[in-house]
C-alpha positions as CSV (number, residue, x, y, z in Angstrom):
1,X,-124.7,-21.6,171.9
2,X,-123.9,-25.2,172.9
3,X,-123.9,-26.2,169.3
4,X,-121.4,-23.5,168.3
5,X,-119.2,-24.4,171.3
6,X,-119.2,-28.1,170.2
7,X,-118.4,-27.1,166.6
8,X,-115.5,-24.8,167.8
9,X,-114.2,-27.6,170.1
10,X,-114.3,-30.2,167.2
11,X,-112.5,-27.8,164.9
12,X,-109.9,-27.1,167.5
13,X,-109.5,-30.8,168.2
14,X,-109.1,-31.5,164.5
15,X,-106.6,-28.7,164.2
16,X,-104.6,-30.1,167.2
17,X,-104.6,-33.6,165.6
18,X,-103.5,-32.2,162.3
19,X,-100.6,-30.3,163.9
20,X,-99.6,-33.4,165.8
21,X,-99.6,-35.4,162.6
22,X,-97.8,-32.9,160.5
23,X,-95.7,-31.5,163.4
24,X,-95.4,-28.2,161.7
25,X,-94.4,-29.6,158.3
26,X,-94.4,-27.3,155.3
27,X,-95.9,-28.0,151.9
28,X,-92.5,-28.8,150.4
29,X,-92.2,-31.6,153.0
30,X,-95.5,-33.1,151.8
31,X,-94.4,-32.7,148.1
32,X,-91.2,-34.6,148.9
33,X,-93.0,-37.3,150.7
34,X,-95.5,-37.7,147.7
35,X,-92.6,-37.8,145.2
36,X,-90.8,-40.4,147.3
37,X,-93.9,-42.6,147.3
38,X,-94.4,-42.2,143.6
39,X,-90.8,-43.2,142.9
40,X,-91.2,-46.2,145.1
41,X,-94.4,-47.2,143.2
42,X,-92.6,-46.8,139.9
43,X,-89.7,-49.0,141.1
44,X,-92.1,-51.7,142.2
45,X,-94.2,-51.4,139.0
46,X,-91.1,-51.9,136.9
47,X,-89.4,-54.6,139.1
48,X,-92.4,-56.9,139.7
49,X,-92.8,-58.2,136.1
50,X,-89.1,-59.0,135.8
51,X,-89.2,-61.0,139.1
52,X,-92.3,-62.9,137.9
53,X,-90.5,-63.6,134.5
54,X,-87.4,-64.9,136.2
55,X,-89.5,-67.2,138.4
56,X,-91.3,-68.5,135.4
57,X,-88.0,-69.1,133.6
58,X,-86.7,-71.1,136.6
59,X,-89.7,-73.3,136.6
60,X,-89.4,-74.0,132.9
61,X,-85.7,-74.7,133.2
62,X,-86.6,-77.6,135.6
63,X,-88.6,-79.1,132.7
64,X,-85.7,-78.8,130.3
65,X,-83.3,-80.3,132.8
66,X,-85.6,-83.3,133.3
67,X,-85.8,-83.8,129.5
68,X,-82.0,-83.5,129.4
69,X,-81.5,-86.1,132.1
70,X,-83.8,-88.5,130.2
71,X,-81.8,-87.9,127.0
72,X,-78.5,-88.5,128.8
73,X,-79.8,-91.8,130.1
74,X,-80.6,-92.8,126.5
75,X,-77.2,-91.7,125.4
76,X,-75.5,-93.7,128.1
77,X,-77.6,-96.8,127.1
78,X,-76.5,-96.9,123.5
79,X,-73.8,-99.5,124.2
80,X,-76.5,-102.0,125.1
81,X,-78.5,-101.1,122.0
82,X,-76.0,-102.7,119.6
83,X,-76.2,-106.1,121.2
84,X,-78.9,-107.5,118.9
85,X,-81.4,-106.3,116.3
86,X,-84.2,-106.5,118.7
87,X,-82.5,-104.3,121.4
88,X,-81.4,-101.9,118.6
89,X,-84.9,-101.6,117.4
90,X,-86.2,-101.0,121.0
91,X,-83.5,-98.4,121.6
92,X,-84.3,-96.5,118.4
93,X,-88.0,-96.5,119.3
94,X,-87.3,-95.2,122.8
95,X,-85.1,-92.4,121.4
96,X,-87.8,-91.5,118.9
97,X,-90.4,-91.5,121.7
98,X,-88.1,-89.3,123.8
99,X,-87.8,-86.8,120.9
100,X,-91.6,-86.8,120.4
101,X,-92.5,-86.4,124.1
102,X,-89.8,-83.8,124.6
103,X,-91.0,-81.8,121.7
104,X,-94.6,-81.9,122.9
105,X,-93.5,-80.9,126.5
106,X,-91.5,-77.9,125.1
107,X,-94.4,-76.9,122.8
108,X,-96.7,-76.8,125.8
109,X,-94.6,-74.1,127.5
110,X,-92.9,-72.4,124.6
111,X,-93.3,-72.8,120.8
112,X,-89.9,-71.1,120.3
113,X,-88.2,-73.6,122.5
114,X,-89.9,-76.5,120.7
115,X,-88.8,-75.2,117.3
116,X,-85.2,-74.8,118.6
117,X,-85.3,-78.3,119.9
118,X,-86.4,-79.7,116.5
119,X,-83.9,-77.6,114.5
120,X,-81.2,-79.4,112.5
121,X,-78.4,-78.0,110.5
122,X,-78.2,-81.0,108.2
123,X,-80.6,-83.1,106.3
124,X,-81.4,-86.3,108.3
125,X,-80.6,-89.7,106.9
126,X,-83.6,-91.5,105.7
127,X,-83.8,-95.2,106.3
128,X,-86.5,-97.3,104.8
129,X,-87.7,-100.6,106.2
130,X,-86.9,-102.1,109.6
131,X,-83.9,-101.7,111.7
132,X,-81.4,-104.3,110.9
133,X,-77.9,-103.1,111.6
134,X,-75.7,-100.9,113.7
135,X,-75.8,-98.1,111.1
136,X,-79.4,-97.3,112.1
137,X,-78.4,-97.1,115.8
138,X,-75.6,-94.8,114.8
139,X,-78.0,-92.5,112.9
140,X,-80.4,-92.4,115.8
141,X,-77.5,-91.7,118.2
142,X,-76.4,-88.8,116.0
143,X,-80.0,-87.5,116.1
144,X,-80.0,-87.8,119.9
145,X,-76.8,-85.9,120.2
146,X,-78.2,-83.1,118.0
147,X,-81.3,-82.9,120.2
148,X,-79.2,-82.8,123.4
149,X,-77.1,-80.0,122.0
150,X,-80.3,-78.1,121.1
151,X,-81.5,-78.6,124.7
152,X,-78.2,-77.2,126.0
153,X,-78.6,-74.1,123.8
154,X,-82.1,-73.7,125.2
155,X,-80.9,-73.9,128.7
156,X,-78.1,-71.4,128.1
157,X,-80.5,-68.9,126.6
158,X,-83.6,-69.6,128.7
159,X,-84.6,-65.9,128.9
160,X,-84.9,-65.8,125.2
161,X,-86.9,-69.0,124.8
162,X,-89.2,-68.7,127.8
């Protein structure tokens, strides 16, 4: 008898707690609540990857901006490059080193960005032998400007490249 009383008391207690929790809600109220949670879950599921992608693009844009700053520094130093053959040769080598390291840095994060960086619309001038005159500096300067323009395009279309 005591066992049946305890069982009945527990059932009544559980029913009271259920009524307190639901406060007399109908099944349609539960259905609406479940649908609301499902809609919220779908929104989060669709929004989360986009947020992560935007964060990744912002981080990679910082890399492109640093490369761009180094390129602008080289562009601004071209006036000192034409002073002598030795400084011209050093400047040309530093521009070529910038192109190589920039290409490698972009290739590490996005092959598409690296290919866009190396793209040229014209056939490059080929010079044989050592650097001996201002024409070689001019050619390398044109190469630098093409690469900087490619970087600008990558920055403008970062969502596509990264």
